[in-house]
C-alpha positions in Angstrom: 94.9 -134.0 -128.3 94.3 -135.3 -124.7 94.4 -138.9 -123.7 90.7 -139.1 -123.3 89.9 -138.0 -126.9 92.5 -140.5 -128.2 90.7 -143.3 -126.5 87.4 -142.2 -127.9 88.8 -142.0 -131.4 90.8 -145.2 -131.0 87.9 -147.4 -130.1 84.5 -145.8 -130.7 85.4 -144.9 -134.3 86.1 -148.5 -135.1 83.5 -150.4 -133.2 80.4 -149.4 -135.3 82.2 -150.5 -138.4 82.7 -153.9 -136.8 79.0 -154.1 -136.0 78.2 -153.1 -139.6 80.3 -156.0 -140.8 78.1 -158.4 -138.7 80.6 -159.1 -136.0 79.7 -159.4 -132.3 77.2 -156.6 -131.3 78.4 -156.8 -127.7 81.6 -155.0 -128.9 79.6 -151.9 -129.5 79.8 -149.8 -126.4 82.7 -151.8 -124.9 84.8 -148.7 -124.8 82.2 -147.0 -122.5 82.2 -150.1 -120.2 86.0 -150.0 -119.8 86.6 -146.3 -119.7 87.3 -145.7 -123.4 85.1 -142.7 -123.3 86.4 -140.3 -120.7 88.5 -141.2 -117.7 88.4 -144.6 -116.0 85.4 -145.2 -113.7 85.5 -144.5 -110.0 86.1 -147.6 -107.9 83.1 -149.6 -106.9 82.7 -152.2 -104.1 82.9 -155.0 -106.7 86.2 -153.7 -107.9 88.1 -154.2 -104.6 89.1 -157.3 -102.6 86.8 -158.6 -99.9 89.1 -157.5 -97.0 89.4 -154.0 -98.4 85.6 -153.8 -98.7 85.2 -154.8 -95.1 87.7 -152.2 -93.9 85.8 -149.6 -95.9 82.6 -150.5 -94.3 84.3 -150.1 -90.9 85.6 -146.7 -92.0 89.2 -147.8 -91.3 92.3 -146.2 -93.0 96.0 -146.1 -93.0 99.0 -146.9 -95.1 98.2 -150.6 -95.1 95.5 -150.1 -97.8 92.8 -148.8 -95.6 91.6 -145.3 -95.0 91.9 -142.4 -97.4 95.4 -143.3 -98.8 94.2 -146.9 -99.3 91.2 -145.7 -101.2 93.5 -143.6 -103.5 95.7 -146.6 -104.2 92.6 -148.7 -105.0 91.5 -146.0 -107.4 94.9 -146.1 -109.1 94.8 -149.9 -109.4 91.3 -149.6 -110.8 92.4 -147.0 -113.3 95.2 -149.3 -114.5 92.8 -152.2 -114.8 90.5 -150.0 -116.9 93.4 -149.0 -119.2 94.3 -152.6 -119.6 90.7 -153.4 -120.6 90.7 -150.5 -123.1 93.9 -151.8 -124.7 92.6 -155.4 -124.7 89.3 -154.5 -126.4 91.0 -152.1 -128.7 93.5 -154.8 -129.7 90.6 -157.3 -130.3 88.7 -154.8 -132.4 91.6 -153.7 -134.5 92.7 -157.4 -134.9 89.2 -158.3 -136.2 89.2 -155.3 -138.5 92.6 -156.1 -139.9 91.8 -159.8 -140.3 88.4 -159.0 -141.8 89.6 -156.5 -144.3 92.7 -158.4 -145.1 90.7 -161.5 -145.6 88.1 -159.8 -147.8 90.9 -158.1 -149.7 92.7 -161.4 -150.2 89.6 -163.2 -151.3 88.7 -160.4 -153.7 92.3 -160.3 -155.0 92.1 -164.1 -155.6 88.7 -163.7 -157.2 90.2 -161.2 -159.7 93.1 -163.4 -160.3 90.7 -166.3 -161.0 89.0 -164.2 -163.6 92.1 -163.9 -165.8 92.7 -166.3 -168.6 96.3 -166.8 -169.8 98.5 -168.4 -172.4 102.1 -168.7 -173.5 103.9 -165.5 -174.5 105.2 -166.8 -177.7 103.9 -169.6 -180.1 107.3 -170.1 -181.8 110.8 -168.8 -181.8 111.5 -165.6 -183.8 115.1 -165.2 -182.7 114.4 -161.6 -181.7 115.9 -160.6 -178.3 114.9 -157.9 -175.8 116.3 -154.5 -176.5 119.4 -153.5 -174.6 118.8 -151.1 -171.7 119.7 -147.5 -172.2 122.3 -145.7 -170.1 119.8 -145.4 -167.2 119.0 -149.1 -167.3 115.5 -148.7 -168.8 114.0 -150.6 -171.7 111.0 -149.9 -173.9 107.8 -151.9 -173.2 105.9 -153.5 -176.1 102.5 -155.0 -175.8 100.5 -156.7 -178.6 96.8 -155.9 -178.4 94.6 -158.5 -180.2 90.9 -158.3 -181.0 89.5 -161.8 -181.6 86.4 -162.5 -183.7 85.7 -165.6 -181.6 82.1 -166.9 -181.6 82.8 -169.5 -178.9 79.8 -168.7 -176.8 76.2 -167.3 -177.1 77.3 -163.8 -176.1 79.8 -163.6 -178.8 77.4 -165.1 -181.3 74.7 -162.6 -180.4 77.2 -159.7 -180.8 79.1 -160.9 -183.8 76.6 -163.1 -185.7 77.7 -166.2 -187.5 76.5 -169.1 -185.5 78.0 -171.3 -188.2 81.4 -170.1 -187.1 80.9 -171.2 -183.5 83.4 -174.0 -183.8 85.8 -172.2 -186.1 89.1 -171.1 -184.6 89.0 -167.3 -184.2 90.9 -164.8 -186.4 92.8 -161.8 -185.1 90.7 -159.1 -186.7 92.4 -156.3 -184.8 96.2 -156.2 -184.2 97.9 -153.2 -182.6 101.4 -152.9 -181.1 101.5 -150.6 -178.1 105.0 -149.3 -177.6 105.9 -147.3 -174.5 109.3 -145.6 -174.6 112.1 -146.5 -172.2 111.7 -143.2 -170.4 107.9 -143.6 -170.2 107.3 -140.2 -171.8 105.8 -141.2 -175.1 103.8 -144.1 -176.5 102.5 -145.2 -179.9 99.9 -147.6 -181.2 100.8 -149.2 -184.6 98.3 -151.3 -186.6 98.6 -153.7 -189.4 95.3 -154.2 -191.4 94.0 -157.7 -190.8 94.2 -158.9 -194.5 97.8 -157.9 -194.9 99.8 -160.8 -196.4 102.9 -161.7 -194.3 105.2 -164.7 -193.5 103.8 -166.6 -190.6 106.5 -168.7 -188.8 106.3 -172.2 -187.4 104.1 -172.2 -184.3 102.8 -174.6 -181.7 99.4 -174.3 -180.2 98.6 -174.9 -176.5 97.4 -178.4 -177.2 100.7 -179.3 -178.8 99.5 -179.0 -182.4 102.4 -177.8 -184.6 101.8 -175.6 -187.7 104.5 -175.3 -190.4 105.7 -171.9 -191.5 103.7 -170.4 -194.3 104.1 -167.5 -196.7 101.6 -165.3 -198.4 98.8 -165.6 -195.9 96.9 -162.8 -194.2 98.2 -161.9 -190.7 94.9 -162.4 -189.0 95.3 -166.2 -189.7 98.2 -166.3 -187.3 95.7 -166.6 -184.4 94.4 -169.9 -185.9 97.9 -171.3 -186.2 99.0 -171.3 -182.6 96.9 -168.8 -180.7 97.9 -165.3 -179.6 101.4 -166.5 -179.0 101.8 -167.2 -182.7 100.4 -163.8 -183.6 103.1 -162.3 -181.3 105.9 -164.5 -182.9 104.6 -163.4 -186.4 104.9 -159.7 -185.4 108.4 -160.2 -183.9 109.6 -162.0 -187.1 108.2 -159.3 -189.2 109.4 -156.2 -187.2 112.5 -157.4 -185.3 110.9 -155.8 -182.3 110.8 -157.8 -179.0 107.3 -157.9 -177.7 107.0 -158.3 -173.9 103.3 -159.4 -173.6 100.1 -159.9 -175.4 96.5 -159.1 -174.4 93.4 -160.4 -176.3 89.7 -159.4 -176.0 86.7 -160.8 -177.8 83.3 -159.2 -178.8 81.8 -159.6 -175.3 84.9 -158.2 -173.7 84.9 -155.1 -175.9 81.2 -154.4 -174.8 82.0 -154.9 -171.1 85.0 -152.6 -171.2 83.2 -149.9 -173.1 80.4 -150.0 -170.6 82.8 -149.8 -167.6 84.5 -146.7 -169.1 81.1 -145.1 -169.5 81.3 -144.0 -173.1 84.1 -143.0 -175.5 83.8 -140.0 -177.8 83.9 -140.6 -181.6 83.0 -138.5 -184.5 81.5 -138.9 -188.1 81.4 -136.2 -190.7 78.0 -137.4 -191.9 75.4 -139.8 -190.6 76.4 -143.4 -191.0 74.6 -146.7 -191.3 76.9 -149.7 -191.9 74.5 -152.3 -193.4 74.1 -154.9 -196.1 73.9 -153.5 -199.7 73.3 -155.0 -203.0 77.0 -155.0 -203.7 78.3 -155.9 -200.3 76.8 -158.3 -197.9 77.2 -157.8 -194.1 77.9 -154.7 -192.1 78.3 -154.0 -188.4 74.9 -152.3 -188.0 76.5 -149.0 -186.8 74.0 -146.2 -187.0 75.1 -142.7 -185.9 73.9 -139.2 -186.9 76.5 -136.5 -188.0 78.8 -135.2 -185.3 80.4 -136.4 -182.0 78.9 -139.2 -180.0 79.6 -141.0 -176.7 79.5 -144.7 -177.6 79.6 -147.7 -175.3 78.4 -151.3 -175.2 77.3 -152.9 -178.4 77.6 -149.6 -180.3 81.3 -149.4 -179.4 81.7 -152.9 -180.8 79.9 -151.9 -184.0 82.3 -148.9 -184.3 85.4 -151.1 -184.0 84.1 -153.7 -186.5 82.9 -151.2 -189.1 84.9 -151.5 -192.3 82.7 -150.9 -195.4 81.3 -147.6 -194.2 84.8 -146.3 -193.5 85.9 -147.4 -197.0 88.8 -149.7 -196.2 90.8 -151.7 -193.7 93.2 -148.8 -193.3 90.4 -146.5 -192.4 88.9 -149.0 -190.0 92.3 -148.9 -188.2 92.0 -145.1 -188.2 88.6 -145.4 -186.5 89.9 -147.9 -184.0 92.7 -145.5 -183.1 90.2 -142.7 -182.6 88.4 -144.9 -180.2 91.6 -145.8 -178.4 92.6 -142.1 -178.1 89.1 -141.4 -176.7 89.3 -144.2 -174.2 92.7 -142.9 -172.9 91.2 -139.4 -172.6 88.3 -140.8 -170.6 90.5 -142.8 -168.3 92.7 -139.8 -167.6 89.7 -137.6 -166.9 88.4 -140.2 -164.5 91.7 -140.4 -162.6 91.7 -144.1 -163.4 95.2 -144.6 -162.1 94.6 -143.0 -158.7 90.9 -143.4 -157.9 90.4 -146.6 -156.0 86.7 -146.9 -157.0 87.5 -146.6 -160.7 90.4 -149.0 -160.3 88.2 -151.6 -158.7 85.5 -151.3 -161.4 88.1 -151.5 -164.2 89.9 -154.4 -162.5 86.7 -156.4 -162.2 85.7 -155.8 -165.8 89.2 -156.1 -167.3 90.1 -159.3 -165.6 86.9 -160.9 -166.9 87.2 -159.4 -170.4 90.9 -160.0 -171.1 93.1 -162.9 -171.9 96.8 -162.2 -171.3 100.2 -163.9 -171.7 101.1 -165.9 -168.6 103.8 -163.7 -167.3 101.3 -160.9 -166.5 98.5 -163.2 -165.4 97.9 -161.6 -162.0 96.1 -158.4 -160.8 99.3 -157.0 -159.4 101.3 -157.5 -162.6 98.5 -156.0 -164.7 98.2 -153.0 -162.3 102.0 -152.5 -162.5 101.8 -152.7 -166.2 99.1 -150.1 -166.4 101.1 -147.7 -164.2 103.8 -147.7 -166.9 101.3 -145.7 -169.1 100.0 -143.2 -166.5 102.6 -140.4 -167.2 102.2 -140.4 -171.0 100.4 -137.2 -172.1 97.7 -137.5 -174.8 99.8 -135.3 -177.2 102.6 -137.9 -176.8 100.4 -140.8 -177.8 100.7 -141.5 -181.6 98.5 -143.8 -183.6 99.7 -145.1 -186.9 98.9 -147.7 -189.5 101.6 -149.3 -191.6 101.1 -148.2 -195.3 99.8 -151.0 -197.6 98.9 -151.5 -201.2 96.8 -154.1 -202.9 98.2 -157.7 -203.0 98.6 -158.4 -206.8 97.3 -162.0 -206.6 94.1 -161.0 -204.8 93.8 -157.3 -205.3 90.2 -156.9 -204.0 90.7 -158.9 -200.9 94.3 -158.8 -199.5 97.0 -156.2 -198.9 100.7 -156.1 -198.8 103.1 -153.8 -196.9 104.9 -151.0 -198.6 108.5 -152.2 -197.8 110.3 -148.9 -197.4 107.5 -147.5 -195.2 107.3 -150.6 -193.0 111.1 -150.9 -192.6 111.3 -147.3 -191.5 108.5 -147.8 -188.9 110.0 -151.0 -187.6 113.4 -149.3 -187.2 111.9 -146.5 -185.2 110.2 -149.0 -182.9 113.4 -151.1 -182.5 115.5 -148.0 -181.8 112.9 -146.4 -179.5 112.6 -143.3 -181.6 109.4 -141.3 -180.7 106.7 -141.4 -183.4 105.6 -137.9 -182.4 107.4 -134.5 -182.5 106.0 -133.1 -179.2 108.8 -134.1 -176.9 111.7 -132.2 -175.4 114.4 -132.0 -178.0 116.9 -133.3 -175.4 114.8 -136.5 -175.3 114.4 -136.9 -179.0 117.3 -139.3 -179.4 117.3 -142.4 -177.2 120.1 -142.6 -174.7 123.0 -144.9 -175.6 122.6 -148.5 -174.5 124.6 -150.0 -171.7 127.4 -152.2 -172.8 126.3 -155.6 -171.6 129.1 -158.1 -170.9 128.4 -161.5 -172.4 127.9 -164.4 -170.0 130.4 -166.4 -171.9 133.6 -164.8 -173.3 134.0 -164.9 -177.1 136.6 -167.2 -178.5 139.7 -166.0 -180.3 138.7 -164.3 -183.5 141.1 -166.4 -185.5 139.2 -169.5 -184.4 135.7 -168.2 -185.4 134.6 -169.2 -188.9 132.3 -166.5 -190.5 130.4 -166.9 -193.7 129.6 -163.5 -195.4 126.5 -163.1 -197.6 125.8 -160.2 -199.9 122.2 -159.4 -199.1 122.2 -155.8 -200.4 119.4 -156.6 -202.8 116.9 -157.0 -199.9 115.1 -153.8 -200.7 114.5 -154.6 -204.4 117.6 -152.8 -205.7 120.3 -154.6 -207.7 123.0 -156.0 -205.3 126.1 -154.0 -204.6 128.8 -155.8 -206.6 131.5 -157.6 -204.6 130.0 -156.7 -201.2 130.5 -160.2 -199.6 134.1 -160.4 -200.7 134.8 -156.8 -199.5 133.4 -157.4 -196.0 135.1 -160.8 -195.7 138.4 -159.1 -196.3 137.5 -156.4 -193.7 136.9 -159.1 -191.1 140.1 -160.9 -192.0 141.9 -157.6 -191.3 140.3 -157.5 -187.8 141.6 -160.9 -186.9 138.7 -163.1 -188.2 141.0 -164.9 -190.5 138.5 -167.6 -191.3 135.9 -165.2 -192.8 134.9 -166.3 -196.3 132.4 -164.9 -198.8 129.7 -167.1 -200.4 127.4 -166.8 -203.4 124.5 -168.3 -201.5 122.0 -166.6 -199.4 119.0 -164.3 -199.6 118.7 -160.6 -199.5 117.8 -158.7 -196.4 116.7 -155.1 -195.6 118.8 -154.9 -192.5 122.3 -156.3 -191.7 122.4 -159.1 -189.2 124.9 -161.5 -187.7 123.3 -164.9 -187.0 124.5 -167.9 -184.9 122.9 -171.3 -184.5 120.6 -171.3 -181.5 122.0 -174.8 -180.6 125.4 -173.2 -180.0 124.0 -171.4 -177.0 125.8 -168.6 -175.1 129.2 -169.4 -176.8 127.7 -168.9 -180.3 126.0 -165.7 -179.2 129.2 -164.3 -177.7 131.1 -165.1 -180.9 128.5 -163.4 -183.0 128.5 -160.4 -180.8 132.3 -160.1 -181.2 131.8 -160.1 -185.0 129.1 -157.4 -184.7 131.3 -155.3 -182.4 134.3 -155.4 -184.7 132.1 -154.0 -187.5 130.3 -151.4 -185.5 127.0 -153.2 -185.6 124.5 -152.7 -182.8 123.7 -155.5 -180.4 120.2 -155.8 -181.9 121.8 -157.0 -185.1 122.8 -160.3 -183.5 120.1 -162.9 -184.0 119.7 -166.6 -183.2 119.1 -168.9 -186.2 116.5 -171.4 -185.2 116.8 -173.6 -188.3 117.8 -177.2 -187.5 120.6 -177.2 -190.1 122.1 -173.8 -189.0 125.9 -173.9 -188.9 128.4 -171.4 -187.8 128.4 -167.6 -187.7 126.9 -165.8 -190.7 127.2 -162.1 -191.6 124.4 -161.0 -194.0 125.2 -157.6 -195.3 121.8 -156.0 -195.8 120.4 -153.3 -198.1 121.1 -150.8 -195.3 124.9 -151.2 -195.7 125.8 -151.0 -199.4 129.2 -149.3 -198.8 131.9 -148.7 -196.3 133.8 -150.9 -193.9 132.2 -149.7 -190.6 128.5 -149.8 -190.2 126.7 -146.4 -189.8 123.3 -146.8 -188.3 120.7 -144.8 -190.4 119.5 -141.9 -188.3 115.7 -141.3 -188.0 114.3 -138.2 -186.5 111.5 -138.2 -183.9 108.1 -138.0 -185.6 109.5 -138.7 -189.1 106.8 -141.2 -190.1 106.5 -142.3 -193.7 103.7 -140.7 -195.7 100.3 -142.1 -194.9 101.3 -143.7 -191.6 100.0 -141.1 -189.1 96.3 -141.7 -189.0 95.0 -139.6 -186.2 91.7 -138.2 -187.2 89.2 -135.8 -185.5 86.2 -137.0 -187.5 85.7 -140.0 -189.8 84.7 -139.7 -193.5 81.9 -142.0 -194.6 81.8 -143.9 -197.9 78.9 -142.5 -199.9 76.9 -145.8 -200.0 76.7 -145.8 -196.2 75.8 -142.2 -195.5 72.6 -141.9 -193.5 70.2 -139.0 -193.3 69.2 -139.9 -189.7 65.6 -140.5 -190.7 65.2 -143.6 -192.7 64.4 -146.7 -190.6 66.8 -149.4 -189.9 
């Protein structure tokens, strides 16, 4: 491309944009005035010094600047002057454009950041630590997704009803753990039904209010006892899985996100109308004819809140997972991770709709987080609900986990075992963890006191006789001469080595040395947050009923317990709520 055309593209292509942005209209056409379009202008009388102009009028010439050679030199000087003017105006224009777009981008970026609401990652201390990196240095990513039933403003009251609940602390009606594998090739979404009874640990709310630990309460109450950070701590305590972040959305946020995506496909096997009946008050108001529908806005919220028409909390989770799968399909179809326009719209809506844990409370961090998900194919996204049964004390209202099923699922998540069977067999088993050197060297084994507890009855079986004494003897043979069995202690499903949190890095290193001596994984080492915690304790769990060296139970990819995999192509409707598509609402 010749020099002339470069000038034309370098200035004229930019100036109209500057004018459109409301900058100085005099800039438009400046390239023509200075030679930006075509070559530099021929000399004029006004371009030359007065003495030169006088000589020209006399027709003089010569090597002193007059005559033909002088005129050529003047033309060269004029041309250089023209070039300098082109460069100057081009620089001014480009500078304005850069400053303008950077300024607008910065302001918009700050605007989006200002939209985002945050809160502490954890509401308490579960003692659960981040998973060790694999051989490539990668770790899984776990994000707790929370759907709040807050009625704290008119929008939420209009969408969720219950004006009487405006001042009530919200409940966590939807709770899903999004797990993305360390290699970022597979992901899973695991739900616990909202009325499942669990242990809720001690938590502190953002205003400093402290809530004592409580047993036998539904998991959705965790949000009332310390906010989303407490829900995260509850999940960590229950599963042993370290959760990196939480995200929470309310009724209005669900509607806004559904509208932004432009519709999510869901399916019902018959017409459905989730309404009040003589036997059951309430209902989401969802009304759909048989077949597949693209739902958005308030209808999407109705779908996610419907329980009675789907028959149970477990089936509601199945319907929610259908919606999540449909949304992922839509986002991938829309190239949401690469299309700037889609990203902008999603960013505007998401930053307003979501509340997130503080460490991801910025547009850049949320964007980086979303990019971790972009390479997961839809057939590698598994949705699952932890199997439950009725809670004996309140069988018609609450649920309890099936221990063996829950334990298996938590172990798969902790060990980063894929919940699907669609991966490369070579990737089915997670890569071995890097051996991390402790910050503080462990003390001499002979100086470390270890209390050994027989917790092999943690799965409901009778305890393995003499297990504490046997393992204390094993430790003594490995140099831990102060290891002693005890009759005290509770059963556990998994074997752990605990140390008082107050003992810091030294206590942690000592506990790790005990775990290493027995072949236990690094994840078995836990901090004991109790104020009266003393010394190192080995609790031999139900997963280690025999043998001197721990052998980690092997779980195959996709080997979910019965009833956990809940992916559905179309939802069944409970008979009372079937709709013929004709009766009036």
